[in-house]
N, C-alpha and C positions, 0 to 999 in steps of 0.2 A: 744795968737795969734793963736795957733793951734786949741783951742776950738772954737773960733769964726769962723774960716774957716770951721770947720765941720758943724756947725749950718747953715752956708750959703749954703753949698753943699746940706744939707738935704732939705732946703726950695726950692731949685731949683728942686730937685727930686719930692717933693710933687706937685710943680706947673706943672710938666710934667706928673703927674699921675703914677709915677714909683715906688712909695713907696709900698713895698711888702704887708703890711697889708691891704691897701685900695684896691689893685688889687684882693686880695683874697675875699674881701667882694663883689666886682663887679661880680665875677664868680658865687658866691653863689646866687646873685640876678637873674642872667641870667638863672641859673638852675631852680629857683623857677618860673620864668616867663614861661619857656618852659613847666614845669609841669602843670601850670594853663591852657596853650593853649591846651595841650593834654586832660585835663579833659573836657574843654569846647567842644572840638571836639567830644568826646564820647557822651557828653550830646546832642549836635546837631544831631548826627547820631541817637541816641535813639528817639529824638523827631520826626525826619523825618520818621523813621520806624513806629512810633505810628500814625502819620498823614496818612501815606499810608494805614495802617490797618484800620483806621477809614473810609477813603474814600472807600475802598473795601467793608467794612461792610455796609456802607450806600448805595452803588450801588446795592449790592445783596439784601438788604432789600427793596429798591424801586422796583427792578425787581420782587421780590416775591409778593410784595403788588399789583403790576399791573397785575400779572398772565401771564407774557410774556412767550411764548413757540415758538419753531421753527416751523413755519406754512408752511406745504408743498404747500399750495395754494398761498403763498406770490408771488407777481409778480413785474416785472419791466416793465414800459411802456415807449415806445419810440415814438416820434412824427415825422411824415414824414420820416420813415426809407426807405432805398434803399438797395436792395440786387441785386447781379449780379452773373452770372456764364456763363458757356459755354456748349453747347450741345456736344454729342459724336463726331460730325463732326466739332467741333471747332467754331460754330456760337454763338454769344453772345445772352443773354437774360437778361432782367432787370425787377425787381419787386419792386413796390412802393405801399404805402398805407397811409391812414391818420394817423393811429396809429398801433403799433405792441406791443403786450403784451407777455412777456415770463414768464412762471410759473416754480416754483421749481420742480414740479412733472414731467415735461418733458422739460428739458433745451434745447433740440435740436429743439423744435417746438415753433413757435410764433403764437398767434392769431391775425388776421388782420382785420382791419376795412376799407372797401372800397378799396380792393386791385386792382391793375392794372398790368397785365403782358404784356410786350412788347417782341416779339420774331421774329426771322427771319426764314422763312421756308427753303429757299435756298439761296446760295451765290448770291448776286446781287439783290435779291428781296427786296421790300419795307417791312416795319415793319407790323406785324399783332398784334392784341390786344385781350386780354381777360379781362373783367371787371366783378366785382361781388360786392355784398353788404358786405358779410363777408367771412372769410376763415381762413385757417391756412397754415403755411409753415414750412417744415422740411428742415433746412438749410444744414444738413449733407447729406441727400439723394436727395436734390433738387426736392422735391415733393410738389406741391401746391394743396391743397384741398379746393375747393370753394363751397359755399352754398349761395342760395338766389339770384335771379335775375342775373344769369350768362349770359353774352353776349360775343359771339366770333365773331370777324370780321377779316377775312383774307385779305391779300393784293390782292388776285385774285377774290375777290367779294363774298365770302361765308359769310353768316350771320346766326348764330345759337343762339337760346335762350333756356335755361334750368334752373333748380334750383340746379344742382349738376355737378361738373366737377373735376376729379382727373387728374392733369397734371404732367406727368413725363418729366421734362424739359430736362434731359440728353438724354433720348430716343426719344424725339420729338413725343410723343403720348398722347392722352387724352382718358379717359374712364368715363362713367357716369352711375349711377344707377337709374336715374330718366328720365322721358320723355324729348325729345328734338325736336325742330322744326328748320329746316334748309332751307335756300333759296340760290340758286346758279345756276350755269350752268346746273346742273342735274335736276333742277326744284324745287318743294317744297316737302319736305320729313318730315315725323313725325315718330319717333321711341320711343318705351317704355323704352328701354335702348340703349346705343350706345358706339361706340369707334371710334376714329379718329387716324389712324396709318400711317406708311410709310411717315414720315416727314410731317404729317398733310395733305396728299394727298388722302388717302383711307378712305372713310366714311362708317361705318358699323352701320346699324340700326337693332336692335334685339328685340326679344320678342314681335313681332307684329309691322308691319310698314305699312304706307300708303304713296303714292306719287302721284304727279301730274306733268306731263311733258307737257309744252306748247312749241310746235315746232315753228320754224321760218317759216313764210309763204313763204319767199323767197326761202326756201329749199324744197317746196312742190313738189311732183312728177308730172309727166305729166298728162294731162287730161284723157288719156286713161288708167290710172293706179289707178283709184279710187277704193281703196281696203282697208278694215280695217287693220290698222297698216302700211299702206303705205301712208295714207293721212296726211294732216297737222293739223288735229284736235287735241285737248288736249287728253292725255292718262292718265287714272286713273289706279293706281297699288295698289294691296293689297297683302301682303305676310307675312310669319313669320319672314323673315330676308332679308335684302337688303344690298348688298355690292357694292359700287361705286368705280370702278377703272378707273377714267378718262372717256374714250369713251365707256367703257363696264360696264354694271350693271348686277350683278348676283343676282337673286331672288331665294329664297329657302323656300319650305314649303307652301302648299296651295296657290299657285300663281294664281292671277286673274288680268287680264289686259283688260281694256275696252276702245274702241275708236270707235266713229262714229257708234254706234249701234252694233258693233262686240265685242264678248266676247271670250277671249282666256284664258283657264285655263290649269294648269299642275302642276306636283310636283316640278319641277325646271325650270327656264327659264333664259337665258342670252340675254340681249338686247344690241346691238351695235349701236352707233350713229356716225354720220358724224362729222369729225373734221373740223371746219370752217377755211377758209383761213386766215392766219395771226396768228393763235393760236400757242402757244408753250406749252411745258410741264409745265412751270411755270405759264402760264396764258392760260388755256385751254378754248376754246370756242366750244360749242357743237351745232350741227344742228339736222336735222331730223333723225329718226331711219333708218338704212340701213340694219339691219339683226336681226332676232329673232330666237333663238334656244330654243325649248321647249322640255323637256324630262320627260317622265312618265305621263301616263294618259292624253295625249294631247286631248284637246277638243276645237273645234272652232265652234262658233254658231253665225248665223245671222238670220234674218227673213226668209230667203229662204233656208238655209242650216244648217245641223248639221253634222260636220265631227269629227270623233274620230280616235285615233291611239295611238301607243306607243311613237312616236316622231314626231315633226313637225318643219320645218325650213322655214322661209320666207327670201328671198334674194331680196332686193329692186333693186339692179343693174341689176339682171337678170329678175326681175319681175316674179319670180317663187315662189310658195309655194309647198313644198314637205312634204307629210305625209307618214310615214312608220310604219309597225308593226301592224297587226290586224286592218286594216283600215276599218271603216264603214262610209258610206255616206247615210244620210237620208234627203229626201226633203219633203216639205209639201204635195205634191201630192201622197206620199206613195212610191215613187221610192226609192229603197234601193240597194246599191252596197257594197259588201264586197271584200276586196283584201288585199294584203300585201304592196302595194305602190301606192300612188296617187301623180301625178304631175299636178299642175294647173298653166297655163300660164295666168297671169292677163292682158296681152295685147290682145291675140287672143281668150281668154275665153275658150280655149280647155282644156280638162282633159284627162290625160293618166293614165291607170291602168296597172301596171306591164310592162310599156313601150309600150302599145298598145293604140291607140286612141279609145275612147268610142263613141258610137252613140249618137244621140240627146237625146235619152231617159235617158242617163246617164250624160248628160251635167249639170254641176253645174252652177246655176244662181247666180251671185253676184250682189247685189244692185248697180245700176249705169251702168250696162253693156248694158242696152237697151233691154234685153231679157225679 
């Protein structure tokens, strides 16, 4: 009875998996399985390393076979880019182009195709524009360098054409190393090189310039003041340099001014013009010449007179021309007067030398005076 009970108890243990020898075998199998997993893991890691090595070798082989090198001329092209910034006085400007190409050799500069610059001269003013065929832009320094068919159009009516413009957007100024043609209130001007400064208000034409001023006939002087540089006829100007400050024009170096048959030359000359009614600093409208100041080797020539001196001044409102310093007056008839000061009244046709009236033999005849 006891033996049978023992057998029954063992069968129950075996059914429950609690028999000691079988448990030992199960642990042994688990250890073997773990070892196999570990070996397979090492194998897979080795295969992965091998594949990575093969891929690296293949990539380097392909690169060598293609002869690939780091090219400093490599570029990145952008389509319809837009750049923006602000001037030193806080006004915005915008630059667009058809394309922009940035090269490794100069990463701060992009080459532009058909660039367009929009800027504001003064607060409250309308936009002004500069267009060109090609150019480059330094985004760090905000400097735009334009070449080929450069066209400037300002909100106050100035139009300039050139083939080179270097625009300093922060400083609001432009300079160019090539000839430029400009049209505006100051007339038509050509310069061999140029600069536009003072918030694009001051035009400087250098290395030889020519100009044509066409005056408004409505601003012509009275009939009894028909006098070279006082009339309403066009005025031709030649000089080494011309600087346009709104109503004043400074001419420097071998200055020659011609109007209505009268020729005025000097080393330097300042021309002042009338400001038309309704004009502002932002939109200046110019009328007739009101004053001329000529300094150094002054020489005024007409068909009837040859007047020389160190300095000459014409004042339209006073209708007076004054010549000072080593004055010489020569007329076709041989009449010659030398003095230190000459004052000519364009209304009365009277001439004074050193404050004294001259006689008829010393009277200067001006065309149109009726003499």
